[in-house]
RODO-2510 file (C-alpha; in nm, 4 decimals, decimal comma):
residues 287
     n   res          X          Y          Z
     1     m    10,9600     8,4568     9,9117
     2     r    10,9742     8,7329    10,1791
     3     r    10,6219     8,8253    10,2494
     4     r    10,4542     9,1289    10,3968
     5     t    10,1568     9,2536    10,6000
     6     l     9,8412     9,4123    10,5174
     7     l     9,7116     9,6746    10,5805
     8     a     9,3810     9,8740    10,5558
     9     a     9,3058    10,2575    10,4727
    10     a     9,2673    10,6193    10,5277
    11     g     8,9803    10,9248    10,4463
    12     a     8,8943    11,2989    10,4778
    13     a     8,5189    11,3946    10,4549
    14     l     8,4829    11,7136    10,2250
    15     l     8,3460    12,0403    10,3819
    16     g     8,1467    12,3056    10,1653
    17     a     7,9928    12,6474    10,3066
    18     c     7,9249    12,9445    10,1637
    19     s     7,7075    13,3115    10,3152
    20     s     7,5689    13,5570    10,1474
    21     p     7,5713    13,8683    10,3426
    22     v     7,2258    14,0874    10,3167
    23     a     7,3064    14,4758    10,3763
    24     e     7,0212    14,6280    10,6921
    25     r     6,9588    14,9993    10,7297
    26     s     6,8176    15,1474    11,0384
    27     t     6,5046    15,2782    11,0744
    28     a     6,6260    15,6671    11,1408
    29     e     6,8008    15,6271    10,7372
    30     r     6,4656    15,4877    10,6757
    31     t     6,2709    15,7242    10,7131
    32     s     6,4980    16,0352    10,7195
    33     r     6,6503    15,9957    10,3625
    34     p     6,4603    15,9784    10,0226
    35     r     6,4345    15,6118     9,9405
    36     t     6,6763    15,4707     9,7011
    37     a     6,7126    15,1620     9,5507
    38     a     6,9385    14,9541     9,7643
    39     p     7,1973    14,7630     9,5837
    40     s     7,1684    14,4229     9,4885
    41     p     7,3477    14,1308     9,7551
    42     t     7,6588    14,0225     9,6098
    43     a     7,7067    13,7051     9,7271
    44     e     8,0273    13,5308     9,8163
    45     p     8,1452    13,2700     9,5825
    46     a     8,1443    12,9123     9,6900
    47     p     8,5231    12,8021     9,7837
    48     s     8,6740    12,5867     9,5770
    49     s     8,6442    12,2473     9,7298
    50     a     9,0079    12,1144     9,7680
    51     p     9,0671    11,7081     9,6690
    52     p     9,0887    11,4528     9,9141
    53     t     9,4170    11,3785    10,0017
    54     p     9,5180    11,0464    10,0043
    55     a     9,5996    10,8470    10,3541
    56     t     9,9700    10,7829    10,3946
    57     a    10,1081    10,3958    10,3922
    58     e    10,1072    10,4252    10,7835
    59     e     9,7519    10,5745    10,7978
    60     v     9,6417    10,2832    10,5400
    61     l     9,7479    10,0297    10,7427
    62     a     9,5870    10,1580    11,1128
    63     r     9,2691    10,1173    10,9150
    64     s     9,3155     9,7809    10,7619
    65     t     9,1011     9,6294    11,0238
    66     v     8,8203     9,5087    10,7563
    67     p     8,8185     9,1700    10,6630
    68     v     8,8028     9,0262    10,3450
    69     l     8,6426     8,6664    10,2974
    70     c     8,8238     8,5109     9,9713
    71     f     8,5761     8,2068     9,7913
    72     h     8,6584     7,9654     9,5695
    73     q     8,4648     7,7496     9,3741
    74     l     8,1087     7,6811     9,4825
    75     r     7,9826     7,3156     9,4442
    76     e     7,9407     6,9568     9,5870
    77     f     8,2602     6,7212     9,6502
    78     r     8,3505     6,5314     9,3526
    79     a     8,5160     6,1265     9,4071
    80     e     8,8231     6,2991     9,1758
    81     d     8,8319     6,6036     9,4571
    82     s     9,2065     6,6189     9,6557
    83     a     9,2199     6,6380     9,9744
    84     y     9,3465     7,0138     9,9005
    85     a     9,0611     7,0940     9,6802
    86     r     8,8263     7,0071     9,9749
    87     t     8,9586     7,2907    10,1904
    88     i     8,8632     7,5512     9,9014
    89     i     8,5588     7,3942     9,7793
    90     t     8,2456     7,5441     9,9453
    91     p     7,9468     7,3183     9,8528
    92     t     7,6393     7,5606     9,8397
    93     a     7,4481     7,5041    10,1470
    94     m     7,7546     7,5722    10,3105
    95     f     7,7886     7,8910    10,1099
    96     r     7,4714     7,9918    10,1957
    97     a     7,4898     7,8971    10,5249
    98     q     7,8127     8,1157    10,5991
    99     l     7,5902     8,3894    10,4207
   100     q     7,3201     8,4054    10,5959
   101     a     7,5434     8,3617    10,9392
   102     l     7,6794     8,7449    10,8108
   103     r     7,3456     8,8614    10,7996
   104     d     7,2288     8,7168    11,0820
   105     g     7,5129     8,7728    11,2766
   106     g     7,5098     9,1631    11,2101
   107     r     7,8100     9,1821    10,9611
   108     t     7,8137     9,4289    10,6903
   109     p     7,8766     9,3455    10,3585
   110     i     8,0730     9,6262    10,1485
   111     s     8,2001     9,6834     9,8110
   112     v     8,5541     9,7125     9,6967
   113     p     8,5074    10,1118     9,6549
   114     d     8,3383    10,1609     9,9760
   115     l     8,6589     9,9747    10,1309
   116     l     8,9348    10,1670     9,8794
   117     g     8,6975    10,4844     9,9831
   118     h     8,7638    10,3923    10,3606
   119     l     9,1257    10,2939    10,3160
   120     q     9,2659    10,6005    10,1196
   121     f     9,0535    10,8765    10,1977
   122     g     8,8758    10,7683    10,5667
   123     a     8,5578    10,7300    10,3898
   124     p     8,3108    10,6125    10,7067
   125     l     8,1766    10,2764    10,6673
   126     p     7,9002    10,0610    10,8508
   127     d     7,9086     9,8718    11,1638
   128     r     8,0819     9,5500    11,1203
   129     p     8,1835     9,5381    10,7225
   130     v     8,3090     9,2908    10,5792
   131     l     8,4302     9,2413    10,2122
   132     l     8,3398     8,9258    10,0335
   133     t     8,6208     8,8325     9,6790
   134     f     8,6222     8,5018     9,4624
   135     d     8,8749     8,4280     9,2940
   136     d     8,9639     8,2186     8,9563
   137     g     8,6515     8,2565     8,7676
   138     s     8,4616     7,9618     8,8608
   139     a     8,1500     7,9220     8,6347
   140     t     7,9878     7,8365     8,9961
   141     h     8,0275     8,2443     9,0738
   142     h     7,7640     8,3171     8,8202
   143     s     7,5055     8,0313     8,8747
   144     v     7,5623     8,0304     9,2567
   145     a     7,7029     8,3212     9,4493
   146     l     7,5283     8,5710     9,2320
   147     p     7,1362     8,4295     9,3168
   148     v     7,2639     8,4251     9,6693
   149     l     7,4489     8,7998     9,6758
   150     r     7,1451     8,9241     9,4883
   151     e     6,8774     8,7359     9,7630
   152     f     7,0753     8,9147    10,1132
   153     g     7,1591     9,2254     9,8844
   154     f     7,5183     9,1816     9,9385
   155     p     7,8143     9,3573     9,7374
   156     a     8,1275     9,1590     9,6040
   157     a     8,4340     9,1477     9,4158
   158     f     8,5669     8,9010     9,1736
   159     f     8,8513     8,8307     9,0263
   160     p     8,8850     8,5748     8,7121
   161     m     9,2289     8,4449     8,5261
   162     t     9,1475     8,5667     8,1103
   163     v     9,2789     8,2259     8,0253
   164     v     8,9379     8,0384     8,1111
   165     l     8,6801     8,3045     8,0158
   166     g     8,4525     8,1044     7,7683
   167     k     8,5850     7,8079     7,8270
   168     p     8,3199     7,5240     7,9785
   169     d     8,2527     7,5261     8,3608
   170     w     8,4174     7,8862     8,3750
   171     l     8,2927     8,2472     8,3138
   172     s     8,1777     8,3479     8,0518
   173     p     8,2206     8,7662     7,8977
   174     d     7,8798     8,8033     7,8866
   175     q     7,8201     8,6354     8,2504
   176     l     8,0968     8,8826     8,3749
   177     r     7,9344     9,2009     8,2447
   178     e     7,6129     9,0672     8,3977
   179     l     7,8132     9,0531     8,7501
   180     d     7,9456     9,3782     8,6921
   181     a     7,5995     9,5184     8,5571
   182     a     7,4792     9,3559     8,9523
   183     g     7,6796     9,5979     9,0747
   184     m     8,0088     9,3617     9,1709
   185     t     8,3500     9,4515     9,1184
   186     i     8,5429     9,2680     8,8640
   187     g     8,9197     9,2383     8,9058
   188     a     9,2374     9,0785     8,7427
   189     h     9,3418     8,7118     8,8793
   190     s     9,6472     8,7483     8,6224
   191     w     9,6230     8,5403     8,2388
   192     d     9,7085     8,1969     8,3521
   193     h     9,7642     8,1739     8,7541
   194     q    10,0734     8,2584     8,7713
   195     r    10,2700     8,3546     9,0781
   196     v    10,3722     8,7228     9,0820
   197     d    10,7056     8,6479     9,3125
   198     r    10,8245     8,4290     9,0094
   199     l    10,7691     8,6760     8,6852
   200     a    11,0034     8,8017     8,4539
   201     g    11,1180     8,9591     8,1572
   202     d    10,7751     8,9712     7,9153
   203     q    10,5470     8,7425     8,1514
   204     w    10,5386     9,0897     8,3610
   205     v    10,3240     9,2296     8,1002
   206     e    10,1042     8,8989     7,9971
   207     q    10,0335     8,8285     8,3506
   208     l     9,9404     9,1840     8,4462
   209     d     9,8951     9,4341     8,1857
   210     r     9,7220     9,2300     7,9238
   211     p     9,4336     9,0231     8,1513
   212     r     9,3548     9,4058     8,2828
   213     a     9,3269     9,5221     7,9422
   214     e     9,0775     9,2004     7,8424
   215     l     8,8242     9,2539     8,0940
   216     a     8,8444     9,6594     8,0175
   217     g     8,7364     9,5227     7,6619
   218     i     8,4912     9,3102     7,8022
   219     l     8,3484     9,5635     8,0560
   220     g     8,3987     9,8741     7,8987
   221     h     8,5384    10,1039     8,1977
   222     p     8,9355    10,0051     8,3556
   223     v     8,9789     9,7613     8,5712
   224     e     9,1905     9,9025     8,9082
   225     t     9,1998     9,5665     9,1204
   226     m     9,3551     9,2059     9,1012
   227     a     9,4216     8,9574     9,3312
   228     y     9,7568     8,7495     9,3494
   229     p     9,7121     8,4380     9,2725
   230     h     9,8306     8,1575     9,4948
   231     g     9,8221     8,4461     9,7291
   232     m    10,1690     8,4973     9,6827
   233     w    10,3498     8,8386     9,6180
   234     s    10,6940     8,9930     9,7012
   235     p    10,8276     9,3527     9,7427
   236     e    11,0007     9,3425     9,4602
   237     a    10,6296     9,2652     9,2613
   238     l    10,4952     9,5430     9,3669
   239     p    10,6078     9,8195     9,1980
   240     r    10,5254     9,6303     8,8495
   241     v    10,1707     9,5865     9,0157
   242     a    10,1525     9,9898     9,0469
   243     a    10,2894    10,0940     8,7292
   244     a    10,0292     9,8558     8,5602
   245     g     9,7793    10,0539     8,7160
   246     y     9,6222     9,8579     9,0147
   247     r     9,4916    10,0561     9,2599
   248     a     9,4644     9,7909     9,4631
   249     a     9,5611     9,4110     9,5009
   250     f     9,4372     9,1258     9,7572
   251     q     9,6736     8,8908     9,8609
   252     l     9,6109     8,6096    10,1490
   253     a     9,6528     8,5717    10,5343
   254     d    10,0595     8,7545    10,4986
   255     p    10,1748     9,0825    10,6783
   256     q    10,0923     9,3361    10,4294
   257     d    10,3635     9,5214    10,3131
   258     p    10,4451     9,8118    10,4475
   259     a    10,5381    10,0448    10,1842
   260     y    10,2609     9,9046     9,9925
   261     p     9,9484     9,8455    10,1767
   262     l     9,6724     9,8984     9,8957
   263     l     9,8790     9,6639     9,7060
   264     t     9,9245     9,3411     9,9916
   265     v     9,5155     9,3718    10,1185
   266     r     9,4271     9,0355    10,3615
   267     r     9,2590     8,7969    10,3039
   268     i     9,1344     8,4890    10,5058
   269     m     8,9884     8,2035    10,3386
   270     p     8,7104     8,0328    10,4942
   271     p     8,7102     7,6837    10,4566
   272     p     8,3906     7,4142    10,3911
   273     t     8,3799     7,3272    10,7552
   274     w     8,3038     7,6695    10,9340
   275     d     7,9767     7,6488    10,9833
   276     g     7,7702     7,9866    11,0463
   277     p     7,8700     8,0290    11,4468
   278     t     8,2554     7,9722    11,3763
   279     l     8,2598     8,1973    11,0505
   280     l     8,1522     8,4589    11,2757
   281     a     8,4048     8,4086    11,5697
   282     r     8,6833     8,3708    11,3453
   283     l     8,6072     8,7794    11,2279
   284     d     8,5868     8,8564    11,5627
   285     a     8,9326     8,7705    11,5647
   286     w     9,0337     8,9889    11,2606
   287     s     9,3173     9,2009    11,3625
***
């Protein structure tokens, strides 16, 4: 598969001003002429604010400097966990320590709308921003992640597969609604975790359009973002992702696509072996 490099975004700030002319009469006019009612000042209409101009792909890439973290399951290791699984499972104490390190290290977690406003329109961000994301739809995103996020006051984004919703050990529709109501962003992660660089025919609708519609039905509002299963994508898939209605999509560590930087936003997966200082050092090295 051919893959590209992600990106960053863009912006514009809107300023509006209006003024009202005030007519003044001279002393001579007031004394030498009979007093007549002065005409009421007429306020000039405020200029209509033009909508901000979206950034070019090049501008989005230049703004793509915010590190994005990707977590999966948050639980203790089990005897049956494979060596690979242990790289994407974060024990609860380590997860909390990593978020504590972000707070104590001066990092400011932002929301997906914050990031997209910056990338597309140049909206300002706080100092040392970072975005937290969670893939697959594990029930631990509600039972473990949500309480810690609430404790620290951190926003985040969650990307569940829709095939698992409501099944044991996975998020339920009610839990998704609770995450949404808590200010978290909910995005799609395909229907059943198929790589988009291998889709064909009717699979595009099943894996892109269907989960977006299902999540919108659960949440009661549109879903505009997705995360690629396995972090995999291809240049040929990107027009399909755009046509399905996604405003932004998240991959893993590949370079962003220069033509579609918003659809190839990079992320990194912090392994459970990263303590707080290591995590902060990796974020400082992000580029």
